N, C-alpha and C positions, 0 to 999 in steps of 0.2 A: 400892547405893540411888542414889547422884547419878549413875551411868549412866543407871540405869532410869527416871528424872525426864525428864535430858536427852534422851532418845530420846522416852521423852512429847511431852514440848514443842516438839520438831524435828516428833514426828510431825500434831499439833491444827494448828502454825501450817501444816503443810504441805496439810493437809483444808480448814482456815477458809479458804487461798487458792483452793481446787479449786471450794469450796460458792458463794464470792465469783463467783468466773468464771461459775458454775453458773448465780448467780442472773442475774447479766449476761445474758449467750445464752437463758434461760427469758422472763425480760422481755422482753428485744428480738425473740424469740418467737414471744410470746403475742399480744404489740401488735400485731403484723404481721396477727396470723391473726384477730383479730377486729376489725379495723381495717377487713379485706380483709369481714368478712362482715355488720359493720356498713353498709355502701356495696352491697351484695348486698343486706342487707332494705330498703335504702332507696329502690333499686331495682324490686324486686316489691312492696312497698307501692307507690306511685307509679304501678307498671303497673296492678294492681289494680284503680286508681278513675279511671284514663281516661279511659276514656268517663264516668265521671260527673261528672268537670271539663269534659273538652271539650263537653260540653252544658249547659255551666252559663258555659262560659269566656266572660263580658263582666262588665263594672264594673259594669251595672243587676244584677245576681244573684251581688252580691258574699254574700249572708248566703248562699244557699243554698250558695255555694263552702266560704264557711268550718264548714257544716254534713259537708261530707265532708272537710275537712281535719280536722276536732277525730273525726271516725270514725278516722282515718289513725293522727291521734294519743292515742288511746287505750293505745298503747303502752305499758308503765309507764315504757319507755329512752327513747321519745322526748317529749322536754319541749316541742317546741311547732311549731309547721309556718303556712310562709305559700307562696298562690298569688304572682308576680310576671309584671305582662305583657310583651311583646315587647321595650316600648318601657322596662322597668326599671323600670316604675309598678307600688304597689303595689295588687293585685285583694284579696287578707282574708289575713288571720290569727288562728291560735287565740290567746286569751287570754293565756297562759302564752310566746308566744312571743317571745323575746330583741330590743332594739330595734336592737343594734347589728349585729346581722344584716341590712339593709337590702338591700331588691333590689339599689338603685346599689352598695351594696358586692359585693355578690356577682355581679351580671351580666358584669364583664369578665372573671372564672374560666372563666363558661359562655357566654358569645359571646363567638367570635373577631371575627366585624365588624359592623358594625352590621345587615345584611344580615338576614331571617326565612330564610334557606335552612336547613336541617333541616342539612346541612355543616356547618357553618358552629358549630353548638352541640354543648357537650360535656358529659357529666357528671361536675360537679369534686365534692371533696372539701376539707375544710382543716379543722384540730385546733389547737383551741384552748386556752389556760388562762384560766377566767373566777376571780373570788373566789370564788364561790361549790361552783368544782371546774371539773376537766378538760371538756369537749361536745366533739364531734363534729359537723360541718354537712356535708352533702348534698345537692348541687343538683342536680337533676333537669330533662332540658328535656322540655317537653311538646310534641309532633309531630302535626299532621294533613296528610294528605298533601302531605309533603315539608316542608312550614312551620311552622317552629319558633313555637309558640304565647305562648310563655315557657318557665317553671321553678317548679317545685315546691324549696319549701328545707325540709327537715326537722333539724332538732336535736337531739341523740340525749346522752342523760347518762352520762358516761361514769365515773360511781363505781362500776358493777358492775365492771367490770373491774379496777379496783385492789385493788374486795374478792378479787378472784380472783386477781391477782398475789401477796398478803399470803398469803391462803390456800396456794396451789403453795409460795412463800420457806417458811411456817411449813414444811410439811411435806418440802421438800427440807434444812433445818438439824437436824428430826428427822430424816429419815434418812442425813445425813454426819455425823450424833455417833454414833446406835446401830452405824453402819460402823466409825466409829474407833473407838471402846469396842471392839467388834468384833476388827477388826485390829490392833488395844496389846493386848490376852489373847494372841490366837492368834499375834502374833511372840513373845510375851514368853514362853508354856507351850512354844511349840516350839521358840525359845532355850536354855529352861534345860532343858529335856529333851533336847537336842541337844547341850551341852554335858558334862550328867552322863553321858551315853552314851557319848562324844567321850573325854572324862578319866577312864574307868573302863576304854576300852580300852586308852588310851596309860599306864593305869597296870598294865595285866594285861604288856603287853607289857614295860615296865621291869624288871616284875618278873620276867620268863621265863615268862611263862605262856603259850596255846593264842598263835596269831598269829594276826590275819586277812589275808590272803594283800593287800588296801589296802591295808594298813598298813605292809608291811614297810620301802617305800622312805623313807617318813616316821620309820619307827624309826632306819635304819641312820643318815636325817643326822644327829638329838637323838642319838644313841649318841656318834657321830662329834663331832659341839658338843661334848658333855660331857665325850669325850675331849682334843680340843683347849683348849678352859677350864682345864683341871683341869693339864692341862702347861703349862699360857701362865702359870698360880699357884702352880706349882712352882715354873718357873721363875722366877720373879721374887719368891719368899719365898727360894728357898735361899739365896742367897748376899748379899742385900740390891740394893743400887745397882749397876748397869754401869759398872768401871772398868780401867784397861789390869790392874790384876791379879787381877780378877774372870775376865777371859774367858784369862787365861793360866791362870790354875783351872781353868777351863771347859776348856781344851784336855789338860792334863794331867790330869784326871778321866776325863774322856767319853775321850776321844783317847789316851792314854798320854804326853802331852808329846811327838809327831811333829812332824817340821820340815813347816811349810806351804813350800808354793812356789805364788807369787802369779806367773800370765801375764800382760803389760798390755803394747798397745804402746806408753803413754805410762811414760816413765820418774819418779821420784820428784826425784833432783838429777840438772840438767841442768849438768858442767861448760863452759863454753864462755867461752874466747877474747877477753877487751874489746881495741880498737885499740890501747892499750899495750901488749900483753902482755900484761899479768896474767889469771890463771885466777880466773873468777869462779864462782860456784854456783850457780843461779835455782832456784827453787821457780815449777817449770809452772802455767798455769791452765788448771786443770782438777777437776772434780767430783773425778774416779777419783781420781788422786791425796791430793781434801781426805778421799775418804772411806776410801781403802784406807793412805794411810799410816802412820796411827793405830795400824793393827793389827797392817802391821809389826814397827812399836815396840814393840808389847806382846806379840805372840806368838815373832818371829825366824823367822827360816828364812831365802828366798832369792824376788827379788824378778826376774823375766824380762821385759828390756825390750829395746826398738829404743835403740841409743847415737846419739841427733841432736846431742849437744854440738858443738862442734867442738875443745871440749878432752877428750872424752872417752876416745879411744882410751888419750893419753898419762896418765890420772890412773888408768887400771883397768890391773888384769897383763894379761899374752899368752892369759887364760880370755879376757876380758870384765870380769873381779869384780872387785868394789870394797866392802868394808863402808861402810854409810851409818849412819844421819846423823852428820856430821862432829863431830867431839866424843865422841859416844855409840856408836855403831857397834854397832848392836844388831841387825843382819841383813844380806845381802849383798847387794847390785846385782848381777845377769849381764845384759852387754848384751850386743846380737845385735849385728852390724853387715848392713845392706844397702848394696847398690849402688844409683847415682840412679837407675837406670830400674828395681829393685825397689823400690826406695820411690814415686815417681811409680805404679807399674801397682798395685803393693799399697794404699798409703795415701792418695797422693791419687786415684787413681783407682778401683779396686772400690771401696774400703769409703767412703770422701769423696766419690765424683764417683754411685758407685750406690747404694749402703746410705744411704747415711746421710738424701739429699733420700725415700727410697724409705719410711724407717720415720721421719720428721717432715715431716705436714700444713703442709709453710708454702710451698707454689706452686712448688716446685723439681723440673722432670725428671730425673728420675734417668737418668745415662745408664751402658749397658753397654755394654763392649768387651770380644771376647774376649781380649785380650793383656793387658789387668788381672786378668782370671776367672785366665788362668795365672799373672803373677804375684803372685795372690791368694792360691790351692793352694800353691806354691813357697814363699812366708814361711810358710805359716800351719803348714806340714810342718817345713822347719826350725826356728820358735821350738816346737813339740811336741818334736822333738828336743833340743834345747837345756834345755827340764823335765825330758825322761827323763834328761838327763843329769847333773840337780842332787840328783837323789831317791836316798835311802839307801836303800829297802826298796823290797819289793816290792807293797805295796798301801801308796803314800802321799796323802797330803788334798793336792789341784791346787784352786787356784785361776782359773780361767780369766776374763776381765774381758774383755766389752763386742764392740763388736760386729766391732772388727777380727780375733778369731778364732773367726768359726762353725764354721769345718773343724778349728777342732783338737783339740775333744775326741773326737774321732773318732781325729783321729793320735797323738792321747797312749794312749784304745784298745787299740790294736793294740799298741804296745809294751809297755804295761802293765796286764792289763788286768785284774788286780783292785784298782786304783786306785780310790778317793773323789773323785770331778771334778766339782766344785760348778761352774756355770759361774752370770755374772749378767749378765744383758744392759742396762747403763744405759742406754739409751733406747727408746725406746715402742718395741711391738711389733705393724708394722702388722694388719687382718685380712685373710682369705685371697685376699679380689678383690684388692687394692690389691699384695698380694705376690704376687702370678700376673703382674704386672709382668717378673715378676727373670727370666731364662730359665735361672738355674740354683739356680732355689726347691725343687727338693728333693733337689739336695746340702746344702743352705745347715742344710735341715731335719733329714737325716742327720748333717750333721756336730755339728749340736745333740744328736742324742738318745744323741752316747757321753757326753755326762753323768750322773753319779747322780743329782744334783739342779740343776736348770736353776729361777735365780730373776728376776726382773722387779719391777720395783718397783709394782706396784696387778694386782688379781685381772686386769681388763680386759683386761690386755696377757697372761697366763694362758690368758684363755678365748679369744684370738684365737688363742697359738699353737697350743694343741687343734687349733680349727677348723679351724687350718692345716694339720697333719698329716690331720685325718681329709680332710682333699679331698686332697690331693698325693699321700702315700703312703700302702701298704699296712701297717695300723696298727691296734691293739688298742687305746684308748682306757678307760681304767676313769675317771668320770667320778669316783667315789663317792671315792676317792682325788687327785682330779686327779693323774694317772700317763699315760704313755705305755709301749706294751708293745712295743719293733720288735726285726726279731733277738733274739730270745732275752735281749733287755736291756729291762728300769727303769727310766722315768728320770720323778722327781717335779719336777710342776713346781706350786713356790711363788711366792706372793707375799713380796716384803721390801723393804718401804719403805727404803731404804738413807736414813743421818744421817750427823750429823759427830762430832768425838770431845766429847766435853765432861769437862768446859771446856776451853778451845781452850786447846791450850799456846801460842798465838801472843800470849794475852792477860796472860800471864805479868810479863813485861816492857813493855806497852804502857801508857803514860802513864793519867791517869785520864780520863772525856770530854773536860771541861771543857778540859782542856790539849792534849787533840787538836785537839777544837772552834777555839781561840786557834790552834794551828798552823800548822791546814788554811786559815784565812779568812786571816791572815797571807801564806800560800804562795801565796794565789791573785789576793791584796792583793783584800781584802774587808772593806765596817763589818762591825764586830763583830756590828751588830744585822740580817746577811743571811738570810734562811732558808733553808735548803741542803739539797738534794735531791741519793741522789746515785745513779748505777748503774755496775754491778760486771761484766761480762761481757767474752769476747771478741768478735771481729766475727765472729758468725756470723748468718745469712738468720733462723733457727728463734726469734735473740733477743729478733726485735721491735726492736730498736732503734730504726730508723725511727721506728715506733709509737709510741717512746715521747717522741722526742724534737716529734711530732705533736700527742700529749698536751700536753705542755708546753706549745706554740703555742696550740694552744686552752685551755688554761690563762689565758694571754695577754690572750686575747680575749677570754673569758666575764666574765674576773672583773679589772678594771682595778688593784683595790689591789694587787697582788702584780705589778704590773710597777714596776721596780728593785725592789723586794724578796727575789724570789726567781732564785736563782742555782740550773743544774739542773748537775752534773757527772758525766759520763760517764767511765771511766775505762773504755775499749777495746783489748783488746790484740790486736794483727793477729795474725790465724793461715789458716792454708790458703791463704798469700798464691797458692801457685805456679798455684790455680784462678780461670778466668775470673771466674768468678759470684764467689765474696770479696772480688776486684779492684774489684767492680762495687761491693758491697756499700760496701767503704771509701770508694770516693768521692762515693756516692751520700751517706751520713750525715755528711760531711764537707762539700756542697754544703747539705744539711738544716740544718745546727747554722749555715753562714755567714749561709742566708737568715731562718734565722730572728734571730740575732742583728744583721743589719742592720733587720729591721724593729722591731726592742724596744731595744736597744739607744739610754742617754742615756747621755755623758759617757759616763762608766769604767765605769758597766754593761754586764753584757755576762750575758745569760739564759743561753746555756749554754758550757758551758764541753767542752768534747772532747779527753782527752787520750789520746790515740792510743800507747799505749808500754804494755812489763811493766812489771807493779807487784807489787811484791813481797810475799808476806803482812801483814809489819807494816807497809806505806803502806796495803793495802786494808781492813787493820782499824782503820788511825789514822782513814780516809774515813769507816768506818761508824759511828766512835763520836762522830762533832764532826757527824753528820746530820742534820737533821732529820727526814727521809723516805728510805727507799729504796724503787723502783718495781722491779722484776723484772714486765717484760713479755714474756714469752715468749709465742709463735707454736702452739708443739709444745713439748715438755718431758717427758721421761723423768719427771725429781724438781726439779731445780734445785738446787743449795747454796745458792746467792748468798743468798738466802731464810733459810736458816735460819743461813748464817754470821754472818750481820745479827742476827739477833733473839741469839743465842751471843756479839755482841758486846757488847751494850748491859748492859750491868750493874745498868746507872745505871735500869734499864726505864724510860725514854724511845726515843724518836721513834717513826714509826710504818712498818711494811710497806706498801707498796701490790703488790699480788699481783696475778696473769694464771690465771684459773682453768682455765689450758688446761698451766699449768704441774704434775706432779705434788706438792708440796708442798701447793697448794691447797688436796686433802684431810685434811691434818692440819693445817696452821697456818688456821684457822680463824678464827682472831683477826685475821687481818689481816683490810685492806679488800680484797674478792678484785671487778677488775675485767675485764672481755672487753676487752680491749685494741687491738681491731678497734673499737669501740664509744668514738672521741675523745667524745664528752661524758661518756660515762658514766666513763671516764677521770682526767678534767680534773676532773669533779667532787672525787671518791675523791682526787687532791689539792690541793682545795679544803680538802676534809674534814681530810684530815692534817693540815695546814698552819693549820686554824685549832681542834684538835682542844686538851681540856682538858689540861693535866697528870697528871689524877687518870686520865681514859680512856686516857689513853695507861700508863701506869702499868701498867693494867686487864688491858688487849688482853695488853701486852708479856710480864708476869707469870705470865699462863696456856698461852702460845708456852714461854717459856723453860720453865715446871713440864716442857712437854710433853718436851721435847728434851731435858732431863736427863735421864729415863727413858727414852727411843725414843736413842738415842744410838747413835753405829756400833758400840762395843762389845758394843749388846744384838742389831743388824744382824749383824755376825757369830758371836757367839755361837751366837745359833741355830742358822746353818745349820748349824755344828761342831753343834753334839748332833744339831741333825736327820742331820745323814751321819754321825754317829756311834749315834744308833737305828737306819736301813739297815742297818751293819756289824753290830751285832749281830744283826739279823730272819738278815740272810744269812749268818749264822756258824751262829744257830743251827738252819738248816736245810738244813747243809751243801753252801752253792750258790754260793760266796763270788763266785767266775769266772761266774756268769751272773745275770741279775740276773732271771730272769724262771724259774717252776714246771713250764713247760712248753713244747710247740716255739710256734713262732710261729702265730698266728693274725691269719684274714684282718680289714681293717678294719670295723668296724662304725659 
């Protein structure tokens, strides 16, 4: 009922505005018509009495002229008439003629020059508002033998026009009122009848009754949605909160506790030899490692990765294996060695000068070289063969991670046709037009379609991938199930927004936020009342680090009260320094920070503190817990787990997250201050808002985000993929086609 009343109110207001506009148009139009009609009637009246006036046009015959004028003024709409001589003197006037319309006053509008030539005289009209009402004055020249003798002035009463306009307005109002009521009744009646019919048909479909052809697509979507909601609800209710124990239980229950093999370029633990000869263990600054390492600690198995540390060989056995984490040894890290030439072509070349800029819209041109592509293929095959050597069955569970291994699923499938391969693409997937830049786009797509399940962060990236397959390959697209059937094999394409472990094990031994703040401020030699902002990133052009520093500069420009009080600390881990674009970025960030510091420094105060070095997680979390705000300014990011790490670190429910809407995390962490990092005014305003935000609002926002992360953590992310893989396996086994993920011959693309 409330919706109906709102609808009627909106309809009445709309029709009222329409009626008001109609009144205005009708009034102006009818008035112009009436004035034109009056001027024409005045001309006809004077022309009809012209000879009678000319024969008496003499001051001595004023009474005779008055009689003629009286005859003209017998029309009820004419208030009075007057005859004026060519010298603008009054010859005669009727009794009711208004004195304010004198011959001398009207003359300049009729007579162009003092001359009496007819060409210099014209008919004139005047609309005047008098105390008694509105009148219209017409002054018509009297011409004889090309010479103007004078003019006749007629004063018309316009009250009849006002009466007619009022009557027209009344009729319009009634017409629109009737129209409004009729339109409302017809709309409501039609809507109710259609809705009743619609709901009856849907109920019939859901009950399995007769189905209309036009409703079948909708019915399929409704049933699929119901199934997904039911499955998600059952998934969340069957075991409570997602924890490492529940993930392990899920693996045991749905996949019989099978060993999981992960393929990723980045290793979770790097053994590096320091300058003094000692070996230290480093944790790489990688979102992939942040997400996957807790999964491996929970599930066990083997992590296959590139051994990149200077002491990696000597700490592993002769096959490149080592048990990790140190002191826990819950899974095996299997390292693969690459020559410098192979690493340059596969990793720095094709992966990071080609695919990385191709997938990120951050204004860096992709570079594709034939020799890099050849190294990429060789490396993918070598890693795939290593994976196959680590499995203990002919139908293992294999996780293939990220853009370094687009070809690996197909190579693994060649050796293990019954394997369940779950590939996850950790960065954005470009649209088909952008993907068309890559010379080997078809090979990349075919390699990825070796997967059983292919995961992306968002549905948009899933859609982009399916569109690319539809454009560049001969394949059948099953849009109901969001699947691709290619070469007798079905690949499900799903959105799995990645997350982090909850609670983070790095918080176990972390000091309280107040202690972290005191230690950080002391290390940086900042005063206790400093307002502290933090950014944590690899030095990568997709992270928007320059734009972040410009936003701090704009903050200090627009809000002088923060000068001397606000300091922004950027923890920037050097990355891919063998690539020229990254070296340029390193120099640009350093130059920008120095320029801003030079501009706003006062005494020992520096607004920007740039720490260009690798920082271990305990240090990073200490900065998270010390900061008043964290700014994540990604120019394009699949997810960005720094945003989620900051929220996870703030168990005191303080601090503010300022987050780029170009990061996938912005779709989930909606209580952050979402900004466009290219808009420096918007970004600086958000920083100011964060610094001024009350503790109560900080707590409200942080609590909401932490609640979401607690439920949608990395164990849930991995668990959902494993359960989907188990369901896929079950369907294949029931149909007896475990080796073919297709129920018929290869079909042409639709």
